[in-house]
C-alpha angles and dihedrals in degrees: 000000000000125000120203126194122187125203140169103065122135147118117313133171120240110278093029131114138241136186119211124195134197122194120198125203138169120042094005093156087079092062115105098162140010131199148176124238130178139201121201122200110285093004136103121255113269139191117257109171140338141189133201111229099216104047100017095234112165132211130193138191113240090245093066104030109129092016104058131059124188120199139170142212109205094190092054096035089230132140125196135197119202111197121191134180090025119203131202088250088064088070107120146108106277118213130197117215137181131206140191087220125080108210107023111102100175113116087237090070094053113104102190135027138196122226093253137244123239120238116190120185115193123206 
């Protein structure tokens, strides 16, 4: 089993930055990719960014391209999401997820989920 714990959420003014972290523990050898998803109030959960563990390839939703950067630390089994130029529409609960797959970014291919960290962007 894999345990995921997110951190770094909080209240930020529009235009500000935030760095989210996700620490994985347990049977981390089974992880081939990790990603960030978010769910805004009244909206469905959506993919934000992902990274393949082996080759480090990154993937981003159009909504965060140019503003978000996902990175990994294989030794620490940690994935980070740096978000810049935050907008009120970025307000959401951000979830970290891990997968045994490498290139499938649908939430249905995620095997484990963290409990989420709230990001609130004020206007």
